[in-house]
C-alpha positions as a Markdown table, in Angstrom:
| # | Residue | x | y | z |
|---|---|---|---|---|
| 1 | Met | -56.5 | -135.3 | 56.2 |
| 2 | Thr | -54.8 | -138.3 | 54.6 |
| 3 | Ser | -58.2 | -139.7 | 53.5 |
| 4 | Asn | -58.6 | -136.6 | 51.3 |
| 5 | Leu | -55.3 | -137.1 | 49.5 |
| 6 | Pro | -56.6 | -139.6 | 46.9 |
| 7 | Leu | -59.5 | -137.2 | 46.1 |
| 8 | Leu | -57.1 | -134.3 | 45.8 |
| 9 | Gly | -54.9 | -136.4 | 43.5 |
| 10 | Ala | -57.9 | -137.4 | 41.3 |
| 11 | Ser | -58.9 | -133.7 | 41.2 |
| 12 | Val | -55.4 | -132.7 | 40.0 |
| 13 | Arg | -55.4 | -135.4 | 37.3 |
| 14 | Met | -58.8 | -134.3 | 36.1 |
| 15 | Met | -57.7 | -130.7 | 36.0 |
| 16 | Leu | -54.5 | -131.5 | 34.1 |
| 17 | Arg | -56.5 | -133.4 | 31.5 |
| 18 | Ser | -58.8 | -130.4 | 30.8 |
| 19 | Arg | -58.1 | -128.6 | 27.5 |
| 20 | Gly | -59.1 | -125.4 | 29.2 |
| 21 | Val | -56.4 | -125.7 | 31.8 |
| 22 | Ile | -53.8 | -126.4 | 29.1 |
| 23 | Tyr | -55.0 | -123.3 | 27.3 |
| 24 | Ala | -54.8 | -121.2 | 30.5 |
| 25 | Met | -51.3 | -122.4 | 31.2 |
| 26 | Val | -50.0 | -121.7 | 27.7 |
| 27 | Ala | -51.9 | -118.5 | 26.8 |
| 28 | Asn | -50.7 | -116.3 | 29.6 |
| 29 | Pro | -47.0 | -117.0 | 29.1 |
| 30 | Leu | -47.4 | -116.4 | 25.4 |
| 31 | Gln | -49.1 | -113.1 | 26.1 |
| 32 | Val | -46.2 | -112.1 | 28.4 |
| 33 | Val | -43.7 | -113.1 | 25.6 |
| 34 | Ala | -45.6 | -111.1 | 23.0 |
| 35 | Leu | -45.7 | -108.0 | 25.2 |
| 36 | Gly | -42.0 | -108.3 | 26.1 |
| 37 | Leu | -41.2 | -108.4 | 22.4 |
| 38 | Leu | -43.5 | -105.6 | 21.3 |
| 39 | Ala | -43.5 | -103.2 | 24.2 |
| 40 | Gly | -39.8 | -102.2 | 24.2 |
| 41 | Gly | -39.4 | -98.5 | 24.7 |
| 42 | Leu | -43.1 | -97.9 | 25.6 |
| 43 | Gly | -43.9 | -96.2 | 28.9 |
| 44 | Phe | -46.5 | -94.4 | 30.9 |
| 45 | Gly | -46.1 | -90.7 | 31.8 |
| 46 | Ile | -48.0 | -90.1 | 35.0 |
| 47 | Gly | -47.4 | -86.6 | 36.3 |
| 48 | Asp | -43.6 | -86.2 | 36.6 |
| 49 | Arg | -43.0 | -89.9 | 36.7 |
| 50 | Ser | -42.3 | -92.3 | 33.8 |
| 51 | Val | -43.1 | -96.0 | 34.1 |
| 52 | Asp | -41.9 | -98.7 | 31.7 |
| 53 | Phe | -44.9 | -100.3 | 30.1 |
| 54 | Phe | -43.7 | -103.9 | 30.3 |
| 55 | Asp | -42.6 | -103.4 | 34.0 |
| 56 | Phe | -46.0 | -101.9 | 34.8 |
| 57 | Val | -48.1 | -104.6 | 33.0 |
| 58 | Leu | -46.2 | -107.7 | 34.0 |
| 59 | Pro | -47.4 | -107.9 | 37.7 |
| 60 | Gly | -51.0 | -107.3 | 36.5 |
| 61 | Met | -50.8 | -110.0 | 33.9 |
| 62 | Ala | -49.4 | -112.4 | 36.5 |
| 63 | Ala | -52.2 | -111.7 | 38.9 |
| 64 | Leu | -55.0 | -111.8 | 36.3 |
| 65 | Ser | -53.8 | -115.0 | 34.8 |
| 66 | Val | -56.3 | -116.3 | 37.3 |
| 67 | Leu | -59.2 | -115.0 | 35.3 |
| 68 | Gln | -58.8 | -117.8 | 32.8 |
| 69 | Leu | -59.0 | -120.3 | 35.7 |
| 70 | Gln | -62.1 | -118.3 | 36.9 |
| 71 | Asp | -63.8 | -119.0 | 33.6 |
| 72 | Ile | -62.9 | -122.7 | 33.7 |
| 73 | Thr | -64.3 | -123.0 | 37.2 |
| 74 | Val | -67.5 | -121.3 | 36.3 |
| 75 | Ala | -68.1 | -123.9 | 33.5 |
| 76 | Ile | -67.2 | -126.8 | 35.8 |
| 77 | Ala | -69.3 | -125.6 | 38.8 |
| 78 | Ala | -72.3 | -124.8 | 36.6 |
| 79 | Ser | -72.2 | -128.2 | 34.9 |
| 80 | Tyr | -72.1 | -129.9 | 38.4 |
| 81 | Arg | -75.3 | -128.1 | 39.3 |
| 82 | Ala | -77.0 | -128.7 | 36.0 |
| 83 | Arg | -76.2 | -132.5 | 36.0 |
| 84 | Gly | -77.1 | -132.9 | 39.7 |
| 85 | Ile | -73.7 | -134.3 | 40.5 |
| 86 | Leu | -73.4 | -132.7 | 43.9 |
| 87 | Arg | -76.9 | -133.8 | 44.9 |
| 88 | Arg | -76.0 | -137.4 | 44.1 |
| 89 | Leu | -72.7 | -137.1 | 45.9 |
| 90 | Ala | -74.6 | -136.0 | 49.0 |
| 91 | Val | -75.6 | -139.6 | 49.7 |
| 92 | Thr | -72.2 | -141.1 | 49.1 |
| 93 | Pro | -69.1 | -141.2 | 51.4 |
| 94 | Val | -67.5 | -138.5 | 49.2 |
| 95 | Ser | -69.3 | -135.3 | 50.3 |
| 96 | Pro | -69.9 | -132.4 | 47.9 |
| 97 | Ala | -67.9 | -130.2 | 50.2 |
| 98 | Arg | -64.8 | -132.5 | 50.0 |
| 99 | Leu | -65.1 | -132.6 | 46.2 |
| 100 | Val | -65.3 | -128.8 | 45.9 |
| 101 | Gly | -62.5 | -128.3 | 48.5 |
| 102 | Ala | -60.2 | -130.7 | 46.5 |
| 103 | Gln | -60.9 | -128.8 | 43.3 |
| 104 | Val | -60.3 | -125.4 | 45.0 |
| 105 | Leu | -56.9 | -126.6 | 46.3 |
| 106 | Ser | -56.0 | -127.9 | 42.8 |
| 107 | Tyr | -56.9 | -124.6 | 41.1 |
| 108 | Leu | -55.2 | -122.7 | 43.9 |
| 109 | Ala | -51.9 | -124.5 | 43.2 |
| 110 | Leu | -52.4 | -124.0 | 39.4 |
| 111 | Gly | -53.1 | -120.3 | 39.9 |
| 112 | Leu | -49.8 | -119.8 | 41.9 |
| 113 | Val | -47.9 | -121.7 | 39.2 |
| 114 | Ala | -49.4 | -119.6 | 36.4 |
| 115 | Ala | -48.6 | -116.3 | 38.2 |
| 116 | Gly | -45.0 | -117.5 | 39.0 |
| 117 | Leu | -44.4 | -118.6 | 35.5 |
| 118 | Ala | -45.6 | -115.2 | 34.1 |
| 119 | Leu | -43.3 | -113.3 | 36.4 |
| 120 | Ala | -40.3 | -115.6 | 35.7 |
| 121 | Ile | -40.7 | -115.3 | 31.9 |
| 122 | Gly | -41.2 | -111.5 | 32.2 |
| 123 | Thr | -38.1 | -111.2 | 34.3 |
| 124 | Ala | -36.1 | -113.3 | 31.9 |
| 125 | Met | -37.2 | -110.9 | 29.1 |
| 126 | Gly | -35.9 | -107.9 | 30.9 |
| 127 | Ala | -38.7 | -106.8 | 33.2 |
| 128 | Asp | -37.3 | -104.9 | 36.3 |
| 129 | Val | -38.6 | -107.3 | 39.0 |
| 130 | Val | -36.7 | -106.9 | 42.3 |
| 131 | Ile | -35.5 | -110.4 | 43.2 |
| 132 | Gly | -35.2 | -110.8 | 47.0 |
| 133 | Ala | -36.8 | -112.3 | 50.1 |
| 134 | Asn | -39.7 | -109.9 | 49.9 |
| 135 | Leu | -40.7 | -111.4 | 46.6 |
| 136 | Leu | -42.1 | -114.3 | 48.7 |
| 137 | Trp | -44.9 | -111.9 | 49.8 |
| 138 | Leu | -46.4 | -112.4 | 46.4 |
| 139 | Ile | -47.5 | -115.9 | 47.4 |
| 140 | Pro | -50.1 | -114.8 | 50.0 |
| 141 | Leu | -51.2 | -112.0 | 47.8 |
| 142 | Gln | -51.7 | -114.3 | 44.9 |
| 143 | Val | -53.5 | -116.8 | 47.2 |
| 144 | Ile | -56.0 | -114.1 | 48.0 |
| 145 | Val | -56.4 | -113.3 | 44.3 |
| 146 | Val | -57.0 | -117.0 | 43.3 |
| 147 | Leu | -59.4 | -117.6 | 46.2 |
| 148 | Thr | -61.4 | -114.5 | 45.3 |
| 149 | Ala | -61.6 | -115.6 | 41.6 |
| 150 | Leu | -62.8 | -119.1 | 42.6 |
| 151 | Ser | -65.4 | -117.7 | 45.0 |
| 152 | Ile | -66.6 | -115.4 | 42.2 |
| 153 | Ala | -66.8 | -118.4 | 39.9 |
| 154 | Phe | -68.9 | -120.4 | 42.3 |
| 155 | Ala | -71.1 | -117.4 | 43.0 |
| 156 | Ile | -71.8 | -117.0 | 39.3 |
| 157 | Ala | -72.5 | -120.7 | 38.9 |
| 158 | Gly | -74.9 | -120.6 | 41.8 |
| 159 | Leu | -76.8 | -117.5 | 40.7 |
| 160 | Thr | -77.3 | -118.4 | 37.1 |
| 161 | Pro | -79.9 | -120.9 | 35.8 |
| 162 | Asn | -77.7 | -123.0 | 33.4 |
| 163 | Pro | -74.1 | -123.5 | 32.2 |
| 164 | Gln | -74.7 | -121.4 | 29.1 |
| 165 | Thr | -75.8 | -118.4 | 31.1 |
| 166 | Ala | -73.0 | -119.0 | 33.6 |
| 167 | Asn | -70.4 | -118.9 | 30.9 |
| 168 | Leu | -71.9 | -115.8 | 29.3 |
| 169 | Val | -72.0 | -114.0 | 32.7 |
| 170 | Gly | -68.5 | -115.2 | 33.6 |
| 171 | Gly | -67.0 | -113.8 | 30.4 |
| 172 | Ser | -68.9 | -110.5 | 30.8 |
| 173 | Val | -67.5 | -110.1 | 34.4 |
| 174 | Ala | -63.9 | -110.9 | 33.4 |
| 175 | Leu | -63.7 | -108.5 | 30.5 |
| 176 | Pro | -64.0 | -105.2 | 32.4 |
| 177 | Leu | -61.7 | -106.4 | 35.1 |
| 178 | Phe | -58.8 | -106.3 | 32.6 |
| 179 | Val | -59.5 | -102.5 | 32.2 |
| 180 | Leu | -60.6 | -101.4 | 35.7 |
| 181 | Thr | -58.2 | -103.3 | 38.0 |
| 182 | Gly | -55.2 | -101.3 | 36.9 |
| 183 | Ala | -53.6 | -104.4 | 35.5 |
| 184 | Phe | -53.0 | -102.8 | 32.1 |
| 185 | Leu | -53.8 | -99.1 | 32.5 |
| 186 | Pro | -52.8 | -96.9 | 35.5 |
| 187 | Ile | -55.7 | -96.1 | 37.7 |
| 188 | Ala | -54.1 | -92.8 | 38.6 |
| 189 | Ala | -54.4 | -91.7 | 35.0 |
| 190 | Met | -58.1 | -92.3 | 34.9 |
| 191 | Pro | -60.5 | -89.4 | 35.1 |
| 192 | Ala | -61.7 | -88.3 | 38.5 |
| 193 | Pro | -63.3 | -89.7 | 40.7 |
| 194 | Leu | -62.3 | -93.1 | 39.4 |
| 195 | Pro | -58.8 | -93.2 | 41.0 |
| 196 | Asp | -60.4 | -92.9 | 44.4 |
| 197 | Ile | -63.3 | -95.3 | 43.8 |
| 198 | Ile | -61.7 | -98.2 | 41.8 |
| 199 | Pro | -59.2 | -99.5 | 44.4 |
| 200 | Val | -62.1 | -100.1 | 46.8 |
| 201 | Ala | -65.0 | -100.9 | 44.4 |
| 202 | Val | -63.3 | -103.3 | 41.9 |
| 203 | Pro | -62.2 | -106.8 | 42.9 |
| 204 | Tyr | -58.4 | -107.4 | 42.5 |
| 205 | Ala | -57.5 | -103.7 | 42.0 |
| 206 | Ser | -56.1 | -103.2 | 45.5 |
| 207 | Leu | -54.3 | -106.5 | 45.4 |
| 208 | Ile | -52.7 | -105.8 | 42.0 |
| 209 | Glu | -51.4 | -102.5 | 43.4 |
| 210 | Ala | -49.8 | -104.4 | 46.3 |
| 211 | Ile | -48.4 | -107.1 | 43.9 |
| 212 | Arg | -46.9 | -104.5 | 41.6 |
| 213 | Gly | -45.3 | -102.6 | 44.5 |
| 214 | Val | -43.7 | -105.8 | 46.0 |
| 215 | Ala | -42.5 | -107.0 | 42.6 |
| 216 | Leu | -41.1 | -103.7 | 41.2 |
| 217 | Thr | -39.9 | -102.0 | 44.4 |
| 218 | Gly | -39.0 | -104.9 | 46.7 |
| 219 | Ser | -41.3 | -103.5 | 49.4 |
| 220 | Ser | -42.7 | -105.7 | 52.2 |
| 221 | Ile | -46.4 | -106.6 | 52.3 |
| 222 | Thr | -46.6 | -104.4 | 55.4 |
| 223 | Ser | -46.3 | -101.4 | 53.2 |
| 224 | Tyr | -49.6 | -102.3 | 51.6 |
| 225 | Gly | -51.8 | -102.9 | 54.7 |
| 226 | Pro | -54.9 | -101.0 | 53.4 |
| 227 | Gln | -54.7 | -102.7 | 50.0 |
| 228 | Val | -54.5 | -106.2 | 51.6 |
| 229 | Ala | -57.4 | -105.3 | 53.9 |
| 230 | Val | -59.6 | -104.3 | 50.9 |
| 231 | Gly | -58.6 | -107.5 | 49.1 |
| 232 | Leu | -59.5 | -109.7 | 52.1 |
| 233 | Ala | -62.8 | -107.8 | 52.5 |
| 234 | Trp | -63.6 | -108.7 | 48.8 |
| 235 | Leu | -62.6 | -112.3 | 49.4 |
| 236 | Val | -64.9 | -112.6 | 52.4 |
| 237 | Ala | -67.8 | -110.9 | 50.6 |
| 238 | Val | -67.7 | -113.0 | 47.5 |
| 239 | Phe | -67.1 | -116.2 | 49.5 |
| 240 | Leu | -70.3 | -115.5 | 51.5 |
| 241 | Val | -72.2 | -114.9 | 48.4 |
| 242 | Ala | -70.8 | -118.1 | 46.8 |
| 243 | Ala | -71.6 | -120.2 | 49.9 |
| 244 | Arg | -75.2 | -119.0 | 49.9 |
| 245 | Ala | -75.8 | -119.2 | 46.2 |
| 246 | Tyr | -74.0 | -122.5 | 45.3 |
| 247 | Arg | -76.2 | -125.1 | 47.0 |
| 248 | Phe | -75.0 | -128.7 | 46.9 |
| 249 | Thr | -78.6 | -130.0 | 46.7 |
| 250 | Glu | -79.8 | -127.9 | 43.8 |
| 251 | Asp | -80.0 | -129.2 | 40.2 |
């Protein structure tokens, strides 16, 4: 374990030097601030319930801050394959698996920080987030979100022929997720049969529902067992695809 610490430290330093990472860390908080300033008084009417727009959107924005990291990971992973970096590493003491693992841990930490920062800024701007011990359940939920995003990124990098195509596919995958995950629009308000299909068929949707429930009601993660199970199923599925598609020995 200790032999991997220098590699992890190097991966963190490389990540922090990336302009894309700086953009990801700055862009999401600025979006939260913009919504907090502009969305006052707006709300959703769903049946006989009314939900404040900023309260509803904030947990989704925090969770999906990971999509910017997903795009960065697609670019990095695709460039590794195109340049044959992993194939060359296979004959050195630093194995490709260790390099990928160090990068995953680095971006996992960054994803948690980005989500926490978005929630903190939103709460400071008046979002009705329930502060309490149950808020810590957001950590494992966001871990699942980040690992799912990284697995999707490596799957895209492995299934596409070059970095240009990988970036195009990554952007095309990320865009509909903003609409269909329920991060910004209530799934319950969508036309039938979408409210029954989307929580199971769209990555992140079930986890965002759980994150929103924990953040806005103070509920325990145990109240969202089915949503967590669906989120874990998606993580396992995309991880298996990524492991098969992203070969260390391919150019």
